[in-house]
SEDO-441648 format. One record per residue (C-alpha): residue in one letter; x, y, z; residue number from 1; chain. Coordinates in pm, 1 decimal, decimal comma. Example, Ala and Ser with C-alpha at 12.3 -4.5 7.8 and 13.67 -1.06 7.14 Angstrom:
BEGIN
@aa->A	xx->1230,0	yy->-450,0	zz->780,0	i->1	ch->A
@aa->S	xx->1367,0	yy->-106,0	zz->714,0	i->2	ch->A
***
This chain:
BEGIN
@aa->M	xx->-1164,3	yy->-1557,5	zz->12216,5	i->1	ch->A
@aa->A	xx->-1008,0	yy->-1221,7	zz->12335,6	i->2	ch->A
@aa->Y	xx->-715,9	yy->-1029,5	zz->12216,0	i->3	ch->A
@aa->D	xx->-363,4	yy->-1169,1	zz->12168,4	i->4	ch->A
@aa->E	xx->-183,0	yy->-1135,0	zz->12514,0	i->5	ch->A
@aa->Y	xx->142,3	yy->-1210,6	zz->12334,5	i->6	ch->A
@aa->L	xx->103,0	yy->-931,4	zz->12090,7	i->7	ch->A
@aa->A	xx->11,5	yy->-702,4	zz->12366,6	i->8	ch->A
@aa->D	xx->310,9	yy->-783,8	zz->12574,8	i->9	ch->A
@aa->R	xx->536,1	yy->-704,0	zz->12255,3	i->10	ch->A
@aa->I	xx->372,5	yy->-399,5	zz->12209,7	i->11	ch->A
@aa->R	xx->415,2	yy->-283,8	zz->12582,2	i->12	ch->A
@aa->Q	xx->763,9	yy->-397,9	zz->12571,7	i->13	ch->A
@aa->N	xx->851,9	yy->-200,8	zz->12245,2	i->14	ch->A
@aa->L	xx->686,9	yy->125,0	zz->12412,5	i->15	ch->A
@aa->K	xx->886,3	yy->79,0	zz->12747,3	i->16	ch->A
@aa->E	xx->1190,1	yy->20,9	zz->12535,5	i->17	ch->A
@aa->N	xx->1126,6	yy->356,2	zz->12352,3	i->18	ch->A
@aa->Q	xx->1043,5	yy->522,0	zz->12684,6	i->19	ch->A
@aa->T	xx->697,6	yy->607,0	zz->12583,1	i->20	ch->A
@aa->I	xx->449,4	yy->676,8	zz->12841,9	i->21	ch->A
@aa->F	xx->129,1	yy->497,4	zz->12771,0	i->22	ch->A
@aa->T	xx->-205,2	yy->379,5	zz->12883,4	i->23	ch->A
@aa->E	xx->-431,8	yy->77,7	zz->12771,9	i->24	ch->A
@aa->L	xx->-804,9	yy->70,1	zz->12733,5	i->25	ch->A
@aa->K	xx->-988,0	yy->-264,3	zz->12661,5	i->26	ch->A
@aa->M	xx->-1266,3	yy->-200,1	zz->12417,9	i->27	ch->A
@aa->M	xx->-1483,9	yy->-398,6	zz->12177,1	i->28	ch->A
@aa->G	xx->-1305,4	yy->-717,4	zz->12247,8	i->29	ch->A
@aa->G	xx->-991,7	yy->-574,9	zz->12189,7	i->30	ch->A
@aa->L	xx->-700,0	yy->-371,4	zz->12360,8	i->31	ch->A
@aa->C	xx->-620,8	yy->-2,1	zz->12272,9	i->32	ch->A
@aa->F	xx->-289,4	yy->165,4	zz->12360,6	i->33	ch->A
@aa->K	xx->-309,3	yy->549,2	zz->12403,7	i->34	ch->A
@aa->V	xx->-9,8	yy->785,7	zz->12420,9	i->35	ch->A
@aa->N	xx->-85,4	yy->1160,7	zz->12535,0	i->36	ch->A
@aa->N	xx->-462,1	yy->1063,2	zz->12561,9	i->37	ch->A
@aa->K	xx->-475,3	yy->980,9	zz->12225,2	i->38	ch->A
@aa->M	xx->-537,6	yy->623,2	zz->12038,6	i->39	ch->A
@aa->L	xx->-191,9	yy->509,1	zz->11918,4	i->40	ch->A
@aa->C	xx->-254,8	yy->139,8	zz->11820,0	i->41	ch->A
@aa->G	xx->-470,8	yy->-142,6	zz->11910,3	i->42	ch->A
@aa->I	xx->-525,7	yy->-531,6	zz->11888,9	i->43	ch->A
@aa->H	xx->-870,3	yy->-625,4	zz->11730,6	i->44	ch->A
@aa->L	xx->-969,9	yy->-1001,1	zz->11674,3	i->45	ch->A
@aa->D	xx->-1127,0	yy->-993,9	zz->11314,7	i->46	ch->A
@aa->K	xx->-1423,7	yy->-1256,2	zz->11305,1	i->47	ch->A
@aa->K	xx->-1404,0	yy->-1204,3	zz->10931,1	i->48	ch->A
@aa->Y	xx->-1031,6	yy->-1253,3	zz->10902,0	i->49	ch->A
@aa->G	xx->-1013,3	yy->-1514,0	zz->11165,5	i->50	ch->A
@aa->N	xx->-713,8	yy->-1358,3	zz->11352,5	i->51	ch->A
@aa->N	xx->-576,5	yy->-1077,3	zz->11566,7	i->52	ch->A
@aa->L	xx->-486,1	yy->-766,9	zz->11383,3	i->53	ch->A
@aa->L	xx->-268,5	yy->-482,6	zz->11475,2	i->54	ch->A
@aa->M	xx->-489,6	yy->-154,6	zz->11446,5	i->55	ch->A
@aa->A	xx->-247,6	yy->139,6	zz->11361,1	i->56	ch->A
@aa->R	xx->-332,7	yy->495,5	zz->11366,0	i->57	ch->A
@aa->I	xx->-82,1	yy->625,4	zz->11099,7	i->58	ch->A
@aa->G	xx->-241,8	yy->944,7	zz->10984,8	i->59	ch->A
@aa->E	xx->-393,0	yy->1017,4	zz->10619,6	i->60	ch->A
@aa->S	xx->-79,8	yy->1156,5	zz->10476,2	i->61	ch->A
@aa->I	xx->56,4	yy->777,1	zz->10442,0	i->62	ch->A
@aa->Y	xx->-242,1	yy->579,0	zz->10430,7	i->63	ch->A
@aa->E	xx->-278,2	yy->522,3	zz->10073,5	i->64	ch->A
@aa->A	xx->51,3	yy->420,0	zz->10040,1	i->65	ch->A
@aa->K	xx->73,5	yy->174,3	zz->10316,5	i->66	ch->A
@aa->L	xx->-265,8	yy->31,2	zz->10203,8	i->67	ch->A
@aa->E	xx->-65,2	yy->-87,0	zz->9885,6	i->68	ch->A
@aa->K	xx->129,4	yy->-333,0	zz->10125,3	i->69	ch->A
@aa->P	xx->3,4	yy->-683,1	zz->10087,4	i->70	ch->A
@aa->E	xx->-2,9	yy->-694,3	zz->10462,2	i->71	ch->A
@aa->C	xx->-224,9	yy->-411,2	zz->10529,1	i->72	ch->A
@aa->L	xx->-593,5	yy->-387,8	zz->10524,2	i->73	ch->A
@aa->P	xx->-833,1	yy->-70,0	zz->10546,3	i->74	ch->A
@aa->M	xx->-957,0	yy->-25,4	zz->10921,3	i->75	ch->A
@aa->D	xx->-1330,8	yy->-93,8	zz->10840,3	i->76	ch->A
@aa->F	xx->-1578,7	yy->-161,7	zz->11168,2	i->77	ch->A
@aa->T	xx->-1900,1	yy->-29,7	zz->11008,0	i->78	ch->A
@aa->G	xx->-1866,0	yy->-85,1	zz->10625,8	i->79	ch->A
@aa->R	xx->-1685,7	yy->257,1	zz->10577,1	i->80	ch->A
@aa->P	xx->-1301,4	yy->258,0	zz->10619,1	i->81	ch->A
@aa->M	xx->-1159,8	yy->513,6	zz->10852,3	i->82	ch->A
@aa->R	xx->-884,9	yy->715,5	zz->10675,6	i->83	ch->A
@aa->G	xx->-558,2	yy->745,1	zz->10849,0	i->84	ch->A
@aa->Y	xx->-614,1	yy->391,3	zz->11030,2	i->85	ch->A
@aa->I	xx->-523,3	yy->56,2	zz->10918,6	i->86	ch->A
@aa->F	xx->-516,1	yy->-303,6	zz->11008,0	i->87	ch->A
@aa->V	xx->-181,6	yy->-514,5	zz->10957,1	i->88	ch->A
@aa->T	xx->-208,1	yy->-872,5	zz->10912,9	i->89	ch->A
@aa->P	xx->10,1	yy->-1136,8	zz->11150,2	i->90	ch->A
@aa->D	xx->257,8	yy->-1139,3	zz->10829,0	i->91	ch->A
@aa->G	xx->326,7	yy->-772,9	zz->10886,1	i->92	ch->A
@aa->F	xx->436,8	yy->-770,7	zz->11260,1	i->93	ch->A
@aa->D	xx->580,2	yy->-1117,5	zz->11261,4	i->94	ch->A
@aa->T	xx->933,6	yy->-997,8	zz->11369,3	i->95	ch->A
@aa->D	xx->1012,3	yy->-739,0	zz->11622,0	i->96	ch->A
@aa->N	xx->1145,8	yy->-526,6	zz->11345,3	i->97	ch->A
@aa->D	xx->815,5	yy->-545,6	zz->11177,4	i->98	ch->A
@aa->L	xx->617,8	yy->-442,5	zz->11466,3	i->99	ch->A
@aa->S	xx->878,1	yy->-162,1	zz->11536,5	i->100	ch->A
@aa->Y	xx->803,4	yy->-13,0	zz->11216,3	i->101	ch->A
@aa->W	xx->460,7	yy->18,6	zz->11251,8	i->102	ch->A
@aa->L	xx->440,0	yy->139,8	zz->11609,0	i->103	ch->A
@aa->D	xx->705,6	yy->417,5	zz->11496,8	i->104	ch->A
@aa->L	xx->468,8	yy->521,5	zz->11220,1	i->105	ch->A
@aa->C	xx->199,0	yy->539,1	zz->11502,7	i->106	ch->A
@aa->L	xx->423,2	yy->730,0	zz->11745,3	i->107	ch->A
@aa->N	xx->531,1	yy->989,1	zz->11455,6	i->108	ch->A
@aa->F	xx->169,6	yy->1055,9	zz->11386,7	i->109	ch->A
@aa->N	xx->97,2	yy->1094,9	zz->11759,2	i->110	ch->A
@aa->P	xx->165,8	yy->1449,6	zz->11801,0	i->111	ch->A
@aa->L	xx->-33,1	yy->1540,2	zz->11520,5	i->112	ch->A
@aa->A	xx->-329,4	yy->1330,5	zz->11583,5	i->113	ch->A
@aa->K	xx->-635,8	yy->1491,6	zz->11766,2	i->114	ch->A
@aa->A	xx->-784,2	yy->1370,4	zz->12093,2	i->115	ch->A
@aa->S	xx->-1117,9	yy->1252,9	zz->12107,2	i->116	ch->A
@aa->K	xx->-1356,2	yy->1465,4	zz->12296,3	i->117	ch->A
@aa->P	xx->-1426,5	yy->1334,2	zz->12665,6	i->118	ch->A
@aa->R	xx->-1747,3	yy->1179,1	zz->12691,6	i->119	ch->A
@aa->K	xx->-2015,3	yy->1342,3	zz->12931,9	i->120	ch->A
@aa->K	xx->-2094,7	yy->1100,1	zz->13241,0	i->121	ch->A
@aa->K	xx->-2465,4	yy->1046,0	zz->13269,3	i->122	ch->A
***
């Protein structure tokens, strides 16, 4: 099973409404949205949780406070959570207003985020 196309369409629509220029990158069975060549958010199908999760890059300054919300989980691919990134369960992005809330946090952090170093082609 792949990522949730309906959620992807909702994210695209929100970013377009905000006149945000973005790109998309399929990775690890999910979908990543990038702004200014930096990861903004993504969709991840979590086998342990059994559902699609919104992956949000919100930054370390608000990371701990947002993890206290019941719909938030630490982003953990390898057994070690990545600070500044969270997973939001479907309850947290059920409505368009809920989704906008998380995308706004991601967009607010994006100018402060560091871009990944480009990989060398072999």
